[in-house]
The first five atom37 places (N, CA, C, CB, O) and aatype in JSON, in Angstrom:
{
  "aatype": [3, 13, 12, 1, 5, 0, 7, 6, 19, 16, 18, 0, 3, 0, 8, 11, 6, 1, 0, 2, 6, 7, 19, 9, 6, 13, 1, 15, 18, 15, 3, 12, 1, 1, 0, 10, 6, 11, 10, 3, 7, 16, 3, 9, 2, 7, 1, 11, 9, 1, 10, 19, 6, 3, 11, 14, 1, 1, 1, 1, 15, 18, 15, 7, 15, 1, 15, 1],
  "atom_mask": [
    [1, 1, 1, 1, 1],
    [1, 1, 1, 1, 1],
    [1, 1, 1, 1, 1],
    [1, 1, 1, 1, 1],
    [1, 1, 1, 1, 1],
    [1, 1, 1, 1, 1],
    [1, 1, 1, 0, 1],
    [1, 1, 1, 1, 1],
    [1, 1, 1, 1, 1],
    [1, 1, 1, 1, 1],
    [1, 1, 1, 1, 1],
    [1, 1, 1, 1, 1],
    [1, 1, 1, 1, 1],
    [1, 1, 1, 1, 1],
    [1, 1, 1, 1, 1],
    [1, 1, 1, 1, 1],
    [1, 1, 1, 1, 1],
    [1, 1, 1, 1, 1],
    [1, 1, 1, 1, 1],
    [1, 1, 1, 1, 1],
    [1, 1, 1, 1, 1],
    [1, 1, 1, 0, 1],
    [1, 1, 1, 1, 1],
    [1, 1, 1, 1, 1],
    [1, 1, 1, 1, 1],
    [1, 1, 1, 1, 1],
    [1, 1, 1, 1, 1],
    [1, 1, 1, 1, 1],
    [1, 1, 1, 1, 1],
    [1, 1, 1, 1, 1],
    [1, 1, 1, 1, 1],
    [1, 1, 1, 1, 1],
    [1, 1, 1, 1, 1],
    [1, 1, 1, 1, 1],
    [1, 1, 1, 1, 1],
    [1, 1, 1, 1, 1],
    [1, 1, 1, 1, 1],
    [1, 1, 1, 1, 1],
    [1, 1, 1, 1, 1],
    [1, 1, 1, 1, 1],
    [1, 1, 1, 0, 1],
    [1, 1, 1, 1, 1],
    [1, 1, 1, 1, 1],
    [1, 1, 1, 1, 1],
    [1, 1, 1, 1, 1],
    [1, 1, 1, 0, 1],
    [1, 1, 1, 1, 1],
    [1, 1, 1, 1, 1],
    [1, 1, 1, 1, 1],
    [1, 1, 1, 1, 1],
    [1, 1, 1, 1, 1],
    [1, 1, 1, 1, 1],
    [1, 1, 1, 1, 1],
    [1, 1, 1, 1, 1],
    [1, 1, 1, 1, 1],
    [1, 1, 1, 1, 1],
    [1, 1, 1, 1, 1],
    [1, 1, 1, 1, 1],
    [1, 1, 1, 1, 1],
    [1, 1, 1, 1, 1],
    [1, 1, 1, 1, 1],
    [1, 1, 1, 1, 1],
    [1, 1, 1, 1, 1],
    [1, 1, 1, 0, 1],
    [1, 1, 1, 1, 1],
    [1, 1, 1, 1, 1],
    [1, 1, 1, 1, 1],
    [1, 1, 1, 1, 1]
  ],
  "atom_positions": [
    [[2.9, -26.43, 20.87], [3.33, -25.21, 21.95], [4.0, -23.68, 21.53], [4.48, -25.88, 22.89], [3.76, -22.57, 22.01]],
    [[4.76, -24.01, 20.68], [5.6, -22.7, 20.4], [4.21, -21.49, 20.08], [6.88, -22.99, 18.74], [4.18, -20.39, 20.64]],
    [[3.17, -21.96, 19.12], [2.27, -20.92, 18.98], [1.33, -20.65, 19.96], [1.65, -21.07, 17.94], [0.69, -19.6, 19.91]],
    [[1.18, -21.42, 20.81], [0.22, -21.19, 21.95], [0.86, -19.74, 22.51], [0.21, -22.59, 23.19], [0.04, -18.82, 22.57]],
    [[1.93, -19.49, 22.84], [2.4, -18.12, 23.38], [1.47, -17.05, 22.7], [4.05, -17.8, 23.04], [1.13, -16.16, 23.48]],
    [[0.96, -16.94, 21.35], [0.23, -15.67, 20.68], [-1.58, -16.4, 21.09], [0.77, -15.45, 18.43], [-2.38, -15.52, 20.77]],
    [[-2.21, -17.42, 21.55], [-2.89, -17.72, 21.87], [-3.34, -19.0, 22.15], [0.0, 0.0, 0.0], [-2.6, -19.83, 22.66]],
    [[-5.12, -19.34, 21.7], [-5.3, -20.74, 21.83], [-5.85, -21.19, 20.32], [-6.37, -21.1, 23.13], [-6.82, -20.89, 19.63]],
    [[-4.63, -22.13, 20.19], [-4.61, -22.76, 19.01], [-5.67, -23.92, 18.31], [-3.47, -23.22, 19.12], [-5.23, -24.96, 17.83]],
    [[-6.54, -23.72, 18.32], [-7.63, -24.79, 17.25], [-7.36, -26.14, 16.69], [-7.88, -24.14, 15.91], [-7.87, -27.21, 17.02]],
    [[-6.11, -25.78, 15.43], [-5.47, -26.37, 14.55], [-4.12, -26.47, 14.64], [-5.75, -25.92, 13.58], [-3.51, -25.62, 15.29]],
    [[-3.34, -27.7, 13.9], [-2.21, -27.21, 13.89], [-1.95, -28.3, 13.18], [-1.49, -26.82, 15.05], [-2.41, -29.32, 13.68]],
    [[-1.03, -28.51, 11.58], [-0.35, -29.65, 10.98], [0.64, -29.19, 10.46], [-1.01, -30.41, 10.09], [0.34, -28.16, 9.84]],
    [[2.25, -29.58, 10.37], [3.25, -29.48, 9.89], [3.51, -30.31, 8.72], [3.98, -29.6, 10.75], [2.69, -31.19, 8.46]],
    [[4.52, -30.14, 7.97], [4.93, -30.55, 6.92], [3.92, -31.46, 6.15], [6.08, -31.07, 7.19], [4.42, -32.33, 5.44]],
    [[2.75, -31.38, 6.21], [2.12, -32.38, 5.43], [1.82, -32.19, 3.74], [0.84, -32.57, 6.14], [1.84, -33.15, 2.97]],
    [[1.69, -31.52, 3.54], [1.43, -31.01, 2.06], [2.84, -30.48, 1.54], [0.22, -29.7, 2.0], [2.89, -30.26, 0.34]],
    [[4.16, -30.22, 2.37], [5.06, -29.25, 1.81], [5.94, -29.55, 2.88], [4.59, -27.68, 1.56], [5.47, -29.42, 4.02]],
    [[7.11, -29.94, 2.76], [8.34, -29.92, 3.87], [8.92, -28.69, 4.28], [9.51, -30.66, 3.4], [9.5, -28.08, 3.37]],
    [[8.92, -28.14, 5.45], [9.12, -26.82, 5.88], [7.68, -25.89, 5.83], [10.28, -26.23, 4.93], [7.57, -24.67, 5.8]],
    [[6.83, -26.76, 5.83], [5.13, -25.66, 6.29], [4.15, -26.45, 6.95], [4.07, -25.02, 4.78], [3.71, -27.59, 6.89]],
    [[3.94, -25.29, 7.69], [2.43, -25.97, 8.31], [1.5, -24.82, 8.38], [0.0, 0.0, 0.0], [1.56, -23.62, 8.1]],
    [[0.48, -25.77, 8.96], [-0.99, -24.5, 9.57], [-1.46, -24.48, 10.82], [-2.49, -24.7, 8.91], [-1.56, -25.42, 11.62]],
    [[-1.73, -23.42, 10.94], [-2.15, -23.16, 12.39], [-3.16, -22.56, 12.58], [-1.37, -22.52, 13.11], [-3.09, -21.36, 12.35]],
    [[-4.31, -23.03, 12.99], [-5.68, -21.97, 13.13], [-5.64, -21.31, 14.71], [-7.4, -22.99, 12.91], [-5.36, -21.9, 15.75]],
    [[-5.91, -20.3, 14.59], [-6.36, -19.64, 16.3], [-7.87, -19.99, 16.98], [-6.4, -17.75, 16.24], [-8.24, -21.05, 16.47]],
    [[-8.2, -19.82, 17.3], [-9.23, -19.75, 18.26], [-10.35, -18.39, 17.33], [-8.41, -19.25, 20.08], [-11.47, -18.47, 16.81]],
    [[-9.43, -17.33, 17.47], [-10.02, -15.89, 17.23], [-9.04, -15.15, 16.65], [-10.52, -15.15, 18.48], [-7.87, -15.34, 16.96]],
    [[-9.38, -14.27, 15.82], [-8.78, -13.4, 14.58], [-7.52, -12.54, 15.35], [-10.14, -12.2, 13.8], [-6.42, -12.17, 14.92]],
    [[-8.15, -12.4, 16.66], [-7.08, -11.18, 17.58], [-5.81, -12.28, 17.98], [-8.02, -10.31, 19.47], [-4.71, -11.76, 18.15]],
    [[-5.91, -13.61, 18.12], [-5.18, -14.43, 18.67], [-3.93, -14.66, 17.33], [-6.15, -15.73, 19.2], [-2.72, -14.78, 17.51]],
    [[-4.57, -14.67, 16.13], [-3.67, -14.95, 15.21], [-3.04, -13.54, 14.56], [-4.35, -15.88, 14.19], [-1.93, -13.47, 14.04]],
    [[-3.76, -12.7, 14.66], [-2.83, -11.17, 14.74], [-1.96, -11.07, 15.5], [-3.44, -9.99, 15.1], [-1.03, -10.48, 14.95]],
    [[-1.65, -11.44, 16.87], [-1.05, -11.53, 17.87], [-0.38, -12.35, 17.46], [-1.56, -11.67, 18.9], [0.66, -11.7, 17.35]],
    [[-0.11, -13.51, 17.07], [0.8, -14.26, 16.59], [1.37, -13.63, 15.5], [0.36, -15.44, 16.33], [2.36, -12.96, 15.81]],
    [[1.08, -13.61, 14.28], [1.88, -12.35, 13.65], [2.86, -11.28, 13.76], [1.33, -11.8, 13.47], [3.94, -11.02, 13.22]],
    [[2.21, -10.82, 14.53], [3.12, -9.68, 15.34], [4.36, -10.05, 16.47], [2.04, -8.82, 16.22], [5.28, -9.36, 16.9]],
    [[4.0, -11.28, 16.7], [5.02, -11.3, 17.93], [5.87, -12.11, 17.64], [4.55, -11.65, 19.27], [6.93, -12.03, 18.26]],
    [[5.72, -13.3, 16.47], [5.98, -14.72, 16.58], [7.06, -14.6, 15.1], [4.34, -15.89, 16.53], [8.25, -14.91, 15.14]],
    [[6.41, -14.12, 13.94], [7.27, -13.71, 13.18], [8.36, -13.65, 12.94], [7.21, -13.13, 13.12], [8.89, -12.95, 13.8]],
    [[9.15, -14.05, 12.14], [10.41, -13.54, 12.31], [11.51, -14.61, 13.25], [0.0, 0.0, 0.0], [12.69, -14.75, 12.95]],
    [[10.73, -15.38, 14.57], [11.25, -15.85, 15.25], [11.85, -17.04, 15.23], [10.75, -15.72, 15.84], [11.22, -17.68, 14.39]],
    [[12.8, -17.81, 15.71], [13.27, -19.06, 15.2], [12.75, -20.16, 16.65], [15.21, -18.94, 14.79], [12.47, -19.98, 17.84]],
    [[12.85, -21.4, 15.63], [11.81, -22.39, 16.54], [13.12, -23.73, 16.28], [9.65, -22.77, 15.62], [12.87, -24.37, 15.26]],
    [[13.93, -24.03, 16.75], [14.99, -25.01, 16.64], [15.82, -24.49, 15.49], [14.45, -26.51, 16.41], [16.06, -25.15, 14.47]],
    [[16.41, -22.78, 15.81], [17.78, -22.82, 15.28], [17.15, -22.2, 13.34], [0.0, 0.0, 0.0], [17.86, -21.62, 12.51]],
    [[15.77, -22.58, 13.2], [15.28, -21.89, 12.4], [14.4, -20.82, 12.14], [15.08, -22.4, 12.05], [13.39, -20.78, 12.83]],
    [[14.57, -19.91, 11.26], [13.82, -18.35, 11.51], [12.31, -19.11, 10.72], [14.8, -16.48, 10.38], [12.28, -19.91, 9.78]],
    [[11.09, -18.5, 11.56], [9.64, -19.06, 10.59], [9.59, -17.68, 10.33], [7.98, -19.93, 11.36], [10.02, -16.64, 10.82]],
    [[8.7, -18.2, 9.07], [8.0, -16.97, 8.67], [5.95, -17.08, 8.78], [8.65, -16.73, 6.86], [5.16, -18.0, 8.59]],
    [[5.84, -15.91, 9.1], [4.27, -16.15, 9.52], [3.17, -15.58, 8.09], [3.91, -15.03, 11.22], [3.48, -14.45, 7.72]],
    [[2.2, -16.11, 7.45], [1.53, -15.22, 6.64], [0.03, -15.66, 6.79], [2.09, -15.24, 5.14], [-0.41, -16.82, 6.85]],
    [[-0.84, -14.18, 6.85], [-2.49, -14.8, 7.23], [-2.81, -15.39, 5.63], [-3.97, -13.21, 7.86], [-2.51, -14.88, 4.54]],
    [[-3.56, -16.72, 5.97], [-3.98, -17.01, 4.65], [-5.65, -16.36, 4.49], [-3.85, -18.77, 4.43], [-6.56, -16.59, 5.28]],
    [[-5.75, -15.49, 3.22], [-6.89, -15.42, 3.09], [-7.66, -15.78, 2.25], [-7.06, -14.69, 3.19], [-7.18, -16.17, 1.19]],
    [[-8.94, -15.78, 2.4], [-9.98, -16.59, 1.47], [-9.68, -15.93, 0.09], [-11.73, -16.42, 1.94], [-9.55, -14.72, -0.08]],
    [[-9.6, -17.02, -0.99], [-9.63, -17.15, -2.22], [-11.01, -16.63, -2.71], [-9.31, -18.47, -2.54], [-12.11, -17.1, -2.41]],
    [[-10.77, -15.67, -3.46], [-12.48, -15.31, -4.42], [-12.81, -16.45, -5.27], [-12.45, -13.83, -5.7], [-12.1, -17.01, -6.1]],
    [[-13.88, -16.67, -4.96], [-14.39, -17.54, -6.35], [-15.2, -16.75, -7.09], [-15.25, -18.89, -6.1], [-15.28, -15.53, -7.17]],
    [[-15.8, -17.65, -7.63], [-16.48, -16.78, -9.05], [-17.83, -17.53, -8.65], [-15.73, -17.14, -11.06], [-17.95, -18.6, -8.05]],
    [[-18.82, -16.67, -9.14], [-20.32, -17.59, -8.85], [-20.72, -18.34, -9.96], [-21.68, -16.66, -8.54], [-20.12, -17.92, -10.95]],
    [[-21.26, -19.01, -10.17], [-22.13, -19.75, -11.33], [-23.52, -19.79, -10.86], [-21.65, -21.33, -11.67], [-23.77, -19.92, -9.66]],
    [[-24.35, -19.69, -11.66], [-25.88, -20.37, -11.74], [-25.8, -20.95, -12.37], [-27.01, -19.88, -11.99], [-24.99, -21.02, -13.29]],
    [[-27.12, -21.97, -11.94], [-27.63, -23.0, -12.46], [-28.05, -22.72, -13.59], [0.0, 0.0, 0.0], [-28.13, -23.62, -14.43]],
    [[-28.47, -21.19, -13.94], [-29.08, -21.28, -15.72], [-27.81, -20.63, -16.55], [-30.83, -20.06, -16.13], [-26.79, -20.08, -16.13]],
    [[-28.33, -20.94, -18.04], [-27.29, -20.34, -19.18], [-27.87, -18.94, -19.3], [-27.27, -21.21, -20.81], [-28.89, -18.74, -18.64]],
    [[-27.55, -18.27, -19.8], [-28.1, -17.27, -20.5], [-27.44, -17.43, -22.19], [-27.71, -15.81, -19.65], [-26.31, -17.76, -22.55]],
    [[-28.8, -17.02, -23.08], [-27.7, -17.17, -24.53], [-27.89, -16.03, -25.19], [-27.99, -18.45, -25.72], [-27.28, -15.81, -26.23]]
  ]
}
C-alpha cells in the first residue's frame, strides 16, 4: 500500500531473500522513477527506507560453436 503512492504496483515481496529487504515492481518506468524521487529516504513504521533501481545485469554471449 505504501508504494502505491507513487504508481501502480504489479509485484511486491519483502523479507524473502534477506531480512529488511524487498522487491517492488511497478507497471511503468515512470511509476518506478516517481517512487525513487518521492519515497526514497522516507519512513515506514519508524524505519527509513532506501530505494534503488535494479539494473539488468550484463550477460556474456556464448555461441554454440567453439573456434580453434
